[in-house]
Structure formats: C-alpha cells, structure tokens
N, C-alpha and C positions, 0 to 999 in steps of 0.2 A: 490948753495943751492936758491939764487935767483933768477936764470935762471931756476931752476928746479920749484923752486915755480911760475913762471908767466907761463911757460908750463903746467904746472897742470888745469891755471885758461883758458889758450886761447886755449889748445886742445879740448877739447869736446865741444867750439864755433864751430871752424874748421870742426871737425867732422861733426856734423850735420849739418851745412853746406856742405857739402858735401856729405851725405846721399841724401841730397834734391835736388840736383843737377842731383846725380844718378839715382834716380828711376826717376825725370823728364824725364832724357834723355830718359828712358826707357818706362817710360808707356804715357807720356803726360798728366797728367790727369789737367783738371781745378780749379786752385786752387782759385778763386775768392769768393766762399763763403766763403773759409776759412779766407784768408784776413778780409775780412767782421766781424766775429763773433768772429775773435782775437779782433777787433778793438774795437765794442760792446757789449761784453762778458768778454772773457780772461783777456785783459787789464787790462779794469775797477777793476778786481776782485782783480789782483795783486796788483793794488796799491792802494785798497781799505786796502787791508790788511797788507800790510805795514806799513800804516798809523795810522790805528787804532789800530796795535798791538802794537806800540813802544810807551810807556811813557818819553816824556823829554821835556827841559822847551825849547822853539824854540829862546828865547831872547839869550840865550845862545850860540847860533850860529848866531844872526845876520849877523855880521861881515860876517863871511862864504858867508851867503847866498847870497851879496850885489859883494863880490868877486867873486861867482859864475855870477849871472848877470852881471859883467861886462867879465868876461871872455866869456860869450856865446855872450849877443851884440855886446860886441869891436871885437871879432874874422870877424862878417857882416860887418859890419864899415870898418874894416882896411883891408876888401879881396876886396871893392867894385870897389878899381881900372883896378879890373883884365877883367872887363867891356869892356874894352879899349882893352883889346889885344884876343877877341872874344868869353870870356869864356859866359855864359849861367849861369845868378847869380843865378835866378829862382831853376834851375838844383845845381847849384856848393855850394852857400851860406849854405841852411841849412844843408849838414852835415857837413859842417866847426865850426858852429855856437853852434849843439845838437853832443855832444859825449856821447858814450859808457856810461851813469851814473848807469844805471842799472845793467844787468845780466850782464857785465865786470865790472864796477865801486864799485860795493860794495862789494862782494867778493873781489877783488884785494884789495879793502882800508882798510878792516878786516885783509886779509893775512900780508898787509906789518908792518901794527899798531897796531894790535890787538882787542879784542872785544871790546875796548874803544871807540874807533873811529867809530863803528856803530852808531848812532846818526851824525855823521858829515857826513858820507855815504850816510844816509837817507833824511838829507835836501839839499844840491845836486838833489838829484833824485827828491825832491822836486819840487825845484825852475826848474830845466833841465825842467820836464815834464808841468808843467804849462807854461812857457814860449814856452813849444814846442806845446802844444795847441793852444796856444794864437798868437805872433809872428810868429811862424812858421808856423803854415797854414795860416794865411794874407800872406805871401811870398807868398803861391802856390795859393791862389785866394784872391785876393785883397777885392773879391765881399763878402767876409765871412760876416755878423754881430754878434754882440757880443754875442745878443741873441741866436745863430745859436750854439755860442762855449759855452755857457752856458749850454746849452741844451745836449750838448756831453757829451756821458756816459761816457769816461774818464775825465773829469773836475768835472761830479757832483761825481763820487769816489773821487777825489782829496778834493773838499769841506768838503765832508761828514765824509771821514776818518780824514781829521785835525778839523775836528770840533768835532770830537769823544774823537783825541787825546788830545786837551785841556782843555774839559771839562772833562775829565777822565773815561767818561764810557766807559761801553764794549758791546761787540757782544757777546750773548748767543754762549755758547762753540759751541755747534752745527751747530748754521749757521756759527760761526766762521772759522770753520773747513773746512764747505762744500766751502766758499769764498775762502778761503788759496787754497782749491783742483784746484778751478776752475782759480785760479789766476795764479798755474805752469804749465799751459798749454802752456802759453802765450808766455814764449823767448823759448822756444824751438820751437814752431809753427811758432814762427817769423824767426828764423835762418833755418827752413825748408823750409821755404818760400823765402829766402833769394837765396840758394840756387837752388830753384827750376826758381827764377828769373836769373839765371847766365845764363840758358840755352840759353838765347836769347841776353845776350853780345855777340856784333861784338869786330872782332881785331881793332878796332881804342877806343874803351872806355878804352882800356886799359890807354891813355896819359892820360886822365882826375883823371883817379884813382890816378896814381902814383903824379900828379900835388897833388893829396886830401891829400895822405898818409904822406907828407911832409908836408906840409902846414897847416892844422888840427894839430898837434901836436908844431911846430914852436907858430905858432900864442897865440894857447891857452897859452904856457908856459908864452911870452910873457907880455900876460894880467894878467899872474894870478903875474908876478913880478911888473907891475905895481900898478896895486890890489893894495898890500902889502904898498908902499910907503903910501898909506893915509888912508887904515887900519889896520895897524900894528895889523896880526893876530897874536897870541900866536903861538910858533914854530909848533907843532902839526898841526895845523889847519891850516897853511902856507904850511907845505909840502903837506896837502890832497889837499890844493887847486890846487898845481905846479903839483900833477898827476891828479886831474880831467883834468886839460887844456891839458897835454899828452893823455887823452884817446883817442882813432879810432871814428870813427865817429858809431854814434848810431844803429844798427838794424832799429827803426823806423821810421828812414829817408825813407827805400826802400818801407815800409808799406804804406807810405802818400803818395811818389810819383806817388807807383801804382796806388791809392786811387784817386788822382788828374788828374792822366795821365802828370806829369814831367817829361817826360825820364827816368820812372825807371830802363829800361836795365845800363842809363850811372848812375844812383845812386844805384844801385846794384853792377856796377865797382870800386866805390869810397870805397863804405863803407868794400866789400869784400880785397881790396886791402889795406884798410887804418889798417882792423884788422889783418892782415896778417904781415903789415908794424911796425906796434905797439911790437912786439915780442922783435925787439928792440930798439922802441923808447923808450918805458917803463922798458924795462931794464935799459940802459939809465939811465933816469928821476930818479928810486928807487934807484939805485947806489948813484946818486947826493942826492935824501934829505935823505937817510937814514943813 
C-alpha cells in the first residue's frame, strides 16, 4: 500500500518529464521564454496562492522551520569537501541543499501523515523557497545584491503571502481563483521544461546524477537526525523533517541553473536521476518513520 501511494505521487512527475523530453526530441522548440515567464509569473502566483490561502500560527512550527534550515544549509556545508575530488560545487551543491518540498513534498507529506500535516508541509516549503531564492541564488551568482533579490517576483510573492496569512486578511475570491489558476501552471511547466533539457544531457552526466541521487537523501536524513538532538521536535514533526531530508532535488534547481547558465544539463541529470532514485529512498524512509 505504501509503495502504491509513492507510485501514485511520483509517476505523474516522471510522466510529464517524459512528455517534455519526447516533444523536444521531435520538435526542438525554444523554451527560454517559458522558463522566464514561469519564474516571473506562474511560480510567484503559486507561492502567493499557497501562503495567502492557509491560515495557521507560524510560531507552532518554529522548531520545524529551524530544522529545515539545518537540513538545507548543513547539506551544503558537509558536502564542501567534494571540491577536492573535482566536483563543481556551484553545480552540485544547490540540488543537494534544496529538496523537492513543493510539487512532491506537500502531497507526499499529506498522503503519509494526513491533512493535519499540511501546515507543516507549507512551513517547510516557505523556508526552502526563501533560502533557495537568497542563498541558492548567491551560490550561482555572487554578484547578486540584496536589493535585487528583494525585487524578484518570487520573493515579493512570499512576503505578500506571509503578510496576508499573519494579518488574517484575505484576497477577494475572484482574484484568489485567478492567481491560483496561474499558479497551477508552474509545476507542470517546470517538469515539462526539465524533460526538454534532458535532451541535452550527455552520457557522462549520469555519473554526477547518480552521486547526487545517493548523497541528497543521505545528507538530508543525517542532518534531520542531528537537528532533533537540540530541537526535540514532537514525533510527527520530527518524522516530517526526516521525510523532507529524504526528498530528491527540486525541479527548480534546473530552472535556476538554466537562468544563470550553470551547467544546466548536468543539473538536469542530477534532478532526474535523484527523483527516480527517490522511489526507493522515500519508500525506505517512510517505512522507517511510519
């Protein structure tokens, strides 16, 4: 039953990636505009929709938020020595740090722990996205300034959504539906363009992809266990943090690698192989924590 649930969650992701791959192999479209509009409109709409629609007390999840920071930042720190064996850290570290907390993380956590776990999944998503568009972008481009980050549509959407959530205010229903519909485009489009990028992956890229598929869940789970030693999270939140640590690299890593031209083909291989490998790693992790 557990494997069936995982299959139902992961198969749609793999299927959309496959469609993107096959379509691009056949028609060779230029998808640079799709990536740009996804970053500027659809993804910010998704973030704003999730944050502004959910009303919960963030203070109840401050320990989980700290644990998420430990998993993300710690994964980057403990893998720094890979530089000495020739791994390009600007290419490799972001996919290791920033897990698939959105399109896979939220539905998987809700499937595993029930609807009452949705606020915890959203908190992890908020923290991960905020760090991804600050620390993650700084790794890719050290010249990025704070004011440039704050002007990014994704950061503006995060701040606006959290402000509405805390204030208790709501968006008019018609506008909320429109924003939600725009946001629903983001995840399928990210997966489709990932499949398109995979047409450029050369044979050698599978090696770094396999390395990432192993190290991403191993480092994430190890740091979740470490964080629990000083956070003492309640059992369900601790289990959710473990599952987050075992998540594969986020598709967004490829989008940003393409935007900043940081070996996007290699990042695509890391993301794809990591998500395929997660069928096994997440099955084992959920069997353990449940």
